C-alpha positions in Angstrom: 64.0 -75.3 -35.9 61.5 -78.0 -35.2 59.3 -75.5 -33.4 59.4 -73.3 -36.5 58.5 -76.3 -38.7 55.6 -77.2 -36.5 54.4 -73.6 -36.3 54.6 -73.4 -40.1 52.8 -76.6 -40.6 50.0 -75.5 -38.2 49.8 -72.3 -40.2 49.4 -74.2 -43.4 46.7 -76.4 -42.0 44.9 -73.2 -40.8 45.3 -71.5 -44.1 44.2 -74.6 -45.9 41.1 -74.9 -43.8 40.3 -71.2 -44.2 40.7 -71.4 -48.0 38.5 -74.5 -48.2 35.8 -72.6 -46.3 36.0 -69.8 -48.9 35.8 -72.2 -51.8 39.4 -72.0 -52.9 39.5 -75.8 -53.6 36.6 -76.4 -55.9 36.9 -79.5 -58.0 33.6 -80.4 -59.8 31.7 -78.5 -57.2 32.6 -79.9 -53.8 35.1 -78.3 -51.5 38.4 -80.0 -51.0 39.9 -81.2 -47.7 43.6 -80.9 -46.8 44.5 -84.3 -45.6 48.4 -84.5 -45.6 51.4 -82.2 -45.8 55.1 -82.3 -46.0 57.3 -79.2 -45.4 60.3 -78.7 -47.6 63.6 -78.8 -45.7 65.2 -76.4 -48.2 62.4 -73.9 -49.0 59.8 -72.1 -46.9 56.9 -74.1 -48.3 54.8 -77.2 -47.9 53.3 -79.8 -50.3 49.7 -80.4 -49.3 47.4 -83.1 -50.5 43.9 -81.7 -51.2 41.2 -84.3 -51.5 37.8 -83.7 -53.0 34.8 -85.8 -54.4 34.2 -86.3 -58.0 30.4 -86.7 -57.8 30.0 -87.8 -61.4 32.5 -90.7 -61.0 31.4 -91.3 -57.4 35.0 -91.4 -56.1 37.6 -89.3 -54.3 40.3 -87.4 -56.2 43.3 -85.8 -54.7 45.9 -83.3 -56.0 49.1 -81.9 -54.4 49.3 -78.2 -53.9 52.3 -76.0 -53.0 51.8 -73.6 -50.1 54.4 -71.0 -49.4 54.9 -70.6 -45.6 55.2 -66.8 -46.0 51.5 -66.6 -46.8 51.9 -66.3 -50.6 49.4 -67.7 -53.0 49.3 -71.6 -53.3 49.7 -73.3 -56.6 48.5 -76.7 -57.8 51.4 -79.1 -58.5 49.5 -82.2 -59.7 46.1 -82.6 -61.4 44.0 -85.1 -63.2 42.0 -88.2 -62.3 42.9 -90.5 -59.5 44.6 -89.8 -56.2 48.0 -88.3 -55.5 49.2 -88.9 -51.9 52.2 -89.1 -49.6 54.3 -86.1 -50.8 57.9 -86.1 -49.7 60.4 -83.4 -50.6 64.0 -84.3 -51.5 66.5 -82.9 -49.0 67.5 -80.1 -51.3 63.9 -79.3 -52.2 64.5 -79.8 -55.9 62.1 -82.8 -56.3 58.9 -84.0 -54.8 58.2 -87.8 -54.6 54.6 -89.0 -54.2 52.4 -92.0 -54.7 49.6 -91.9 -57.3 47.2 -94.3 -59.0 47.1 -92.2 -62.2 48.4 -95.1 -64.3 45.8 -97.6 -62.9 47.7 -98.9 -59.9 49.5 -97.1 -57.1 53.1 -96.3 -58.2 55.9 -93.9 -57.2 56.4 -90.6 -59.1 58.8 -87.8 -58.9 58.1 -84.2 -59.9 60.6 -81.4 -60.3 60.1 -78.4 -57.9 59.8 -76.1 -60.9 56.8 -78.1 -62.2 56.3 -80.1 -65.4 55.3 -83.7 -65.9 55.8 -86.2 -63.1 57.8 -89.3 -64.0 57.1 -92.8 -62.8 60.0 -94.2 -60.8 60.1 -98.0 -60.9 57.3 -100.4 -61.2 55.7 -102.2 -58.2 53.5 -105.3 -58.4 51.7 -104.2 -55.2 51.1 -100.8 -53.8 54.1 -99.1 -52.3 53.7 -97.8 -48.8 56.0 -95.3 -47.0 58.6 -93.4 -49.1 61.7 -91.5 -47.8 64.6 -89.8 -49.4 68.2 -90.7 -48.4 70.0 -87.8 -46.6 71.9 -87.0 -49.7 68.8 -87.0 -51.9 70.2 -89.5 -54.4 68.1 -92.5 -53.3 64.4 -93.1 -52.6 63.5 -95.8 -50.1 60.1 -97.4 -50.5 58.3 -100.0 -48.4 56.0 -102.5 -49.9 54.1 -105.5 -48.5 55.3 -108.8 -49.8 53.8 -112.3 -49.7 55.6 -114.4 -47.1 55.3 -118.1 -46.5 55.7 -118.6 -42.7 57.1 -122.1 -43.3 60.2 -120.6 -44.8 61.0 -118.7 -41.5 62.1 -115.5 -43.2 63.9 -117.2 -46.2 63.0 -115.8 -49.6 61.4 -117.8 -52.3 58.6 -117.8 -54.8 55.1 -116.7 -53.9 53.4 -118.9 -51.4 50.6 -121.1 -52.7 47.1 -119.7 -52.7 45.1 -120.8 -49.7 41.4 -121.8 -49.9 38.8 -119.3 -48.7 38.2 -121.1 -45.5 41.7 -122.3 -44.8 43.4 -121.1 -41.6 46.1 -118.6 -42.2 49.4 -118.9 -40.3 50.9 -115.5 -39.4 54.2 -117.0 -38.3 55.6 -120.1 -36.7 57.9 -119.8 -33.8 60.2 -122.7 -33.0 59.6 -123.7 -29.3 
């Protein structure tokens, strides 16, 4: 099964590269670049992040496309300004979680497989990192960097005080 998934993913990357060469991903002129993919565990398809340059705004934009592994025509799942990244299918393939800065800061969104509007899930002060579905598909696990005061030795508390621009920064204190 893993070999099939790897072969399918390699095929998607190859198809994505070939389509980009033929101008299939034109957003405001420049050709898009396939930068990330996640194969659905339930369907024969992959969610692929396609990044391009918005020359007028002088920034990158990225959208998520759905590529059938059987060679069918791809379709765009997300669109609009900003960047959509880190697509992750739910175990049953019914929903796609991804990170996006469409609301101004990077947040977690979920989109139904059938399409429609993505809904924001939760609200994070800082940018979320990795996202994973639980095996049953009922829970999303999200990592996020948090401020830590090394003097607390792992205990939780309020935010550590701001350090001056030239103050040394302690990564962690180990009791010797």
